C-alpha positions in Angstrom: 32.2 9.6 163.2 32.6 10.5 166.8 34.0 7.0 167.4 36.5 7.5 164.7 37.5 10.9 166.2 38.0 9.2 169.7 40.0 6.5 168.2 42.3 9.0 166.4 42.8 11.1 169.5 43.5 7.9 171.6 46.0 6.7 169.0 47.8 10.3 168.9 47.9 10.1 172.7 49.4 6.7 172.8 52.1 7.8 170.1 53.2 10.8 172.2 53.2 8.7 175.4 55.3 6.2 173.6 57.8 8.9 172.6 58.1 10.2 176.1 58.5 6.6 177.4 61.3 5.8 174.8 63.3 8.9 175.5 62.9 8.5 179.2 64.0 4.8 179.1 67.0 5.6 176.9 68.1 8.4 179.2 68.4 5.8 181.9 70.3 3.2 180.1 73.7 4.4 181.1 73.7 6.6 184.2 73.9 3.2 186.4 77.5 2.9 185.2 78.7 6.3 184.2 77.5 8.0 187.3 79.8 5.7 189.3 83.3 6.5 187.9 83.6 10.1 189.0 82.9 9.2 192.6 84.4 5.6 192.5 87.4 6.8 194.8 84.9 7.8 197.4 82.7 4.8 197.1 85.7 2.5 197.5 86.9 4.2 200.5 83.6 4.2 202.1 82.7 0.4 201.4 86.3 -0.7 201.7 86.2 -2.0 198.1 89.6 -3.2 196.7 90.8 -2.3 193.2 90.1 -5.8 192.0 86.4 -5.8 193.3 86.1 -2.2 191.7 87.3 -3.8 188.4 84.7 -6.4 188.9 82.0 -3.9 189.3 83.0 -2.3 185.8 82.4 -5.9 184.4 79.0 -6.5 186.0 77.3 -4.8 183.0 78.7 -7.0 180.4 77.7 -10.1 182.3 74.1 -8.9 182.9 73.7 -7.8 179.2 74.8 -11.2 178.1 72.9 -13.5 180.5 69.7 -11.4 181.3 69.5 -9.7 178.1 69.1 -13.3 176.6 66.0 -13.8 178.4 64.3 -10.7 177.2 62.5 -12.2 174.1 61.2 -15.0 176.2 59.7 -12.6 178.9 58.4 -10.4 176.0 56.5 -13.2 174.5 54.8 -14.0 177.9 54.4 -10.4 179.2 54.5 -8.2 176.2 57.6 -5.8 175.5 56.0 -2.7 177.2 55.3 -4.7 180.4 58.9 -6.1 180.6 60.5 -2.7 179.8 58.3 -1.2 182.7 59.6 -3.9 185.2 63.2 -3.1 184.0 62.6 0.7 184.6 61.2 -0.2 188.0 64.2 -2.3 188.8 66.7 0.4 187.6 64.9 2.9 190.0 65.0 0.8 192.9 68.6 -0.4 192.5 69.8 3.3 191.8 67.8 4.5 194.9 69.1 1.9 197.5 72.6 1.1 196.5 74.3 4.4 197.5 73.0 3.9 201.2 74.3 0.4 201.9 77.3 -0.3 203.9 78.9 -3.4 202.3 80.4 -3.9 198.9 78.3 -7.3 198.4 75.1 -5.6 198.7 76.4 -2.8 196.6 77.3 -5.1 193.9 73.8 -7.0 194.1 71.7 -3.6 193.8 74.0 -2.6 190.8 73.2 -5.9 189.4 69.5 -5.3 189.9 69.7 -2.1 188.0 71.8 -3.4 185.2 69.3 -6.5 184.8 66.6 -3.8 184.1 68.8 -2.2 181.6 69.6 -5.3 180.0 66.1 -6.2 178.9 65.4 -2.7 177.9 68.4 -2.8 175.6 67.0 -5.7 174.0 63.3 -4.6 173.7 63.4 -1.0 173.1 64.1 -1.5 169.3 61.2 -3.8 169.3 59.0 -1.2 170.9 60.1 1.2 168.2 59.1 -1.1 165.2 55.9 -1.9 166.9 54.8 1.7 167.7 56.6 3.5 165.0 56.6 1.2 162.0 56.6 4.3 159.7 59.4 6.2 161.6 61.8 3.7 162.7 64.7 5.6 161.6 63.9 8.9 163.4 62.7 7.3 166.4 65.8 5.2 166.6 67.8 8.3 166.1 66.1 9.9 168.9 66.6 7.1 171.2 70.2 6.7 170.4 70.8 10.6 171.2 68.9 10.3 174.4 71.2 7.3 175.5 74.4 9.1 174.8 72.9 12.3 176.4 72.1 10.4 179.8 75.5 8.8 179.7 77.5 12.0 179.2 75.2 14.0 181.6 75.5 11.4 184.5 79.3 11.5 184.1 79.4 15.2 184.1 76.9 16.2 186.8 77.4 13.5 189.5 80.2 15.4 191.3 78.3 18.7 191.2 75.2 17.1 192.6 77.2 15.6 195.4 78.6 19.0 196.0 75.0 20.4 196.1 74.4 18.0 199.0 77.5 18.9 201.0 79.9 16.7 199.1 78.1 13.6 200.0 78.9 11.1 197.0 75.9 8.8 198.1 73.4 11.8 197.4 75.1 12.5 194.0 75.0 8.8 193.0 71.5 8.3 194.3 69.9 11.3 192.7 69.8 9.4 189.4 67.1 7.3 190.8 64.8 10.3 190.4 65.3 10.1 186.7 64.7 6.4 186.5 61.5 6.7 188.7 60.1 9.3 186.2 60.3 6.8 183.4 58.1 4.0 185.3 54.6 5.6 184.8 54.8 6.0 181.0 55.9 2.5 180.7 53.0 1.4 183.0 50.6 3.2 180.9 52.0 1.6 177.8 51.8 -1.8 179.2 48.1 -1.3 180.1 47.5 -0.1 176.4 49.4 -3.0 175.1 47.2 -5.3 177.2 43.9 -3.7 175.9 45.1 -3.9 172.4 45.8 -7.5 172.9 42.5 -8.1 174.2 40.8 -6.3 171.4 42.7 -8.2 168.8 41.8 -11.5 170.6 38.2 -10.5 170.4 38.5 -9.9 166.7 40.3 -13.3 166.1 37.8 -15.3 168.1 35.6 -16.0 165.1 38.5 -17.2 163.1 40.2 -19.6 165.5 39.3 -22.8 163.5 41.1 -21.5 160.4 43.9 -20.3 162.2 44.5 -23.5 164.0 44.4 -25.2 160.6 47.0 -22.8 159.2 49.3 -23.4 162.1 48.9 -27.0 161.9 49.8 -26.9 158.2 52.8 -24.6 158.6 54.4 -25.3 162.1 57.9 -24.9 160.7 57.1 -21.8 159.2 55.9 -20.3 162.5 58.9 -21.6 164.4 61.2 -20.3 161.9 59.9 -16.9 162.4 60.7 -17.0 166.0 64.2 -18.4 165.1 63.7 -21.8 166.8 62.7 -24.2 164.1 64.4 -27.4 163.8 65.6 -26.4 160.3 67.6 -23.6 162.0 69.7 -25.8 164.1 72.0 -26.2 161.2 72.4 -22.4 160.9 73.4 -22.3 164.3 76.1 -24.7 164.0 77.4 -23.0 160.9 77.4 -19.7 162.8 79.4 -21.1 165.7 82.0 -22.6 163.4 82.3 -19.6 161.1 85.7 -17.7 161.3 83.7 -14.5 160.4 81.3 -15.0 163.3 84.3 -15.5 165.7 86.0 -12.2 164.3 82.8 -10.3 164.8 82.5 -11.9 168.5 86.1 -11.0 169.2 85.7 -7.4 167.9 82.4 -7.0 169.8 84.0 -8.2 172.9 87.4 -6.2 172.8 85.6 -3.0 171.9 83.2 -3.6 174.9 86.0 -4.2 177.2 87.7 -1.1 176.2 84.4 0.9 176.6 83.9 -0.5 180.1 87.5 0.3 180.9 86.8 4.0 179.9 83.6 4.1 181.7 84.9 2.6 185.0 88.5 3.9 185.1 89.1 6.9 182.9 87.9 9.5 185.4 90.1 7.8 188.1 93.1 7.8 185.9 92.7 11.8 185.4 92.2 12.2 189.0 95.4 10.3 190.1 97.1 12.5 187.5 96.2 15.5 189.6 93.0 16.7 187.9 89.8 17.6 189.9 87.0 15.3 190.1 84.8 17.8 188.2 87.3 17.9 185.4 87.6 14.2 185.2 83.8 13.8 185.0 83.9 16.4 182.1 86.6 14.6 180.3 84.8 11.4 180.5 81.7 13.1 179.3 83.3 14.2 176.1 83.9 10.5 175.3 80.3 9.9 175.5 79.1 13.1 173.6 81.3 12.4 170.7 79.1 9.2 170.1 76.0 11.2 169.2 77.0 12.7 165.9 79.8 10.2 165.0 77.6 7.1 165.6 75.0 8.3 162.9 77.9 9.3 160.4 79.8 6.0 161.2 76.9 3.7 160.5 75.8 5.6 157.3 79.3 5.4 155.7 79.9 1.8 156.9 76.5 0.8 155.5 77.5 2.0 151.9 80.8 -0.2 151.9 81.2 -3.6 151.2 84.4 -3.7 153.3 84.6 -2.0 156.7 88.1 -3.2 157.6 89.6 0.3 156.9 87.3 1.8 159.2 87.9 -0.6 162.0 91.7 -0.1 161.9 91.2 3.6 161.8 89.2 3.4 164.8 91.9 1.4 166.4 94.5 3.9 165.5 92.5 6.5 167.2 92.3 4.2 170.3 96.1 3.3 170.4 96.9 6.9 170.2 94.3 7.9 173.1 95.7 5.3 175.3 99.3 6.0 174.5 98.8 9.7 175.4 97.1 8.7 178.7 100.0 6.3 179.4 102.7 8.8 178.7 101.4 12.0 180.1 97.5 12.0 181.2 97.6 15.6 182.3 99.6 17.0 179.4 96.7 17.0 176.8 93.8 15.4 178.5 91.0 16.9 176.2 92.9 15.4 173.3 93.2 12.1 174.9 89.4 12.1 175.5 88.6 13.0 172.0 90.7 10.3 170.5 89.3 7.7 173.1 85.7 9.0 172.3 86.4 8.5 168.5 87.6 5.0 169.3 84.5 4.3 171.3 82.4 4.4 168.0 83.5 1.0 167.4 80.2 -0.2 168.9 77.9 1.1 166.0 80.3 -0.2 163.4 80.3 -3.7 164.9 76.4 -3.6 164.7 76.6 -2.6 161.2 79.1 -5.4 160.4 76.8 -8.1 161.9 73.8 -6.8 159.8 76.1 -7.1 156.6 77.7 -10.3 157.2 74.5 -12.4 157.3 73.2 -13.9 154.1 69.6 -13.6 155.4 67.3 -12.5 158.0 67.5 -15.8 160.0 71.4 -15.7 159.8 71.6 -12.1 161.0 69.4 -13.0 164.1 71.7 -16.0 164.9 74.9 -14.0 164.1 73.8 -11.1 166.3 73.0 -13.4 169.2 76.2 -15.3 168.9 78.6 -12.3 168.6 76.9 -10.3 171.4 76.6 -13.0 173.9 80.0 -14.3 173.3 81.4 -10.9 172.9 79.9 -9.6 176.2 81.3 -12.6 178.0 84.7 -12.0 176.4 84.6 -8.3 177.7 84.5 -9.4 181.4 88.0 -10.1 182.2 89.5 -6.9 180.8 88.3 -4.3 183.5 88.8 -6.7 186.2 92.6 -7.3 185.1 92.9 -3.4 184.8 91.7 -3.0 188.4 93.9 -5.9 189.7 97.0 -4.5 188.2 96.2 -1.0 189.4 95.8 -2.3 193.0 99.1 -4.3 192.9 101.2 -1.9 190.9 99.9 1.5 192.5 99.9 3.1 189.1 98.5 3.1 185.6 101.6 2.1 183.4 101.0 -1.6 183.8 97.0 -1.5 183.4 97.3 0.8 180.4 100.0 -1.4 178.7 97.4 -4.1 179.0 94.6 -2.0 177.4 96.9 -1.2 174.6 97.5 -4.8 173.9 93.8 -5.3 173.9 93.3 -2.4 171.6 95.7 -3.8 169.2 93.9 -7.2 169.2 90.6 -5.4 168.6 92.2 -3.7 165.7 93.2 -7.1 164.2 89.7 -8.5 164.9 88.0 -5.6 163.4 90.1 -6.1 160.2 89.0 -9.5 159.8 85.5 -9.0 160.8 85.2 -6.0 158.4 86.2 -8.0 155.1 83.5 -8.7 152.6 82.4 -12.1 153.7 79.3 -13.8 154.7 78.1 -16.4 156.9 
């Protein structure tokens, strides 16, 4: 009886620890990027960073998410999801703590890449942890995790400049302060990783007496086991069909173009407003609006899209919001900045829409896995040039009309890709 009570208390403590760890990790998935935009002008001046390199910096997240995130499943099989997220949070804390205090652009970019690599593996594995730790509350925990992610993004955008002001206007202190939040997330994940190793050892002990039977089962059905992991020989045909599918390419284009727009907003929107004469604090708050809107709208949008067989209309509507927002910023950024921020914040909700589309376009679970991997990896890579070109145009023209005209063209292409990706077709 006492043993059962102890086990129940231990399970309750572990679940509470997991909730804390998930929230803290989610809070740290965006400040690496969103804290930089409000002080980008000061960082560029201190590091001698060109506009083109600043544009490259806004594209580094997409590269890390595409390349490093693809390694997360293999790392998790070897070290366990909790252990990999623990290492990822440690990388985020280290990168954030050191990068503001270096004196050269290459080292700044390298440390930013380190922090983003930690975020990349957490992006992939946090949903896995939710399913493992809370199989009966996946929806609620995913909602909590999503709200924390948006809260971290918007808070970093809004608070970085005031934090710098509290330290005598030092942008380095304002940027480095977010390492504290990342460091707080490390101990809970270390504890979860230890718990996961103990649980794995406990299960191994229980299974020791059945190894012979399990070996027989594995030898009888090797294809089924590999299929569950998504690497069975029979799945090779599925991979070829996905890569040749117009639907898959429409999804990849939609994913990549909406990511490119999001990174332009993250990296350059505060600077656009500052160049229009608004204060750094106001520019940070305006950008925060684009993130805060994602908290309620993402839930609503995913719920509505999931009930429809065709999501083309929603994709076109979001594209119209984006075109209107960018057109307003192009014509008169200081005339109605809050309206432009709201319009762009609504347009940014294309991210949960494309994730819903991916799940609905696949005929079965195995196809959805392949489709998701294809659309996200190709999409993130396609998103890289946009912010770089925006930075290069800004540097060479000295204004925002040229860069914003490019972004309007990309938004038009995103709208077209979303229309085709949202049609009731399956791969």
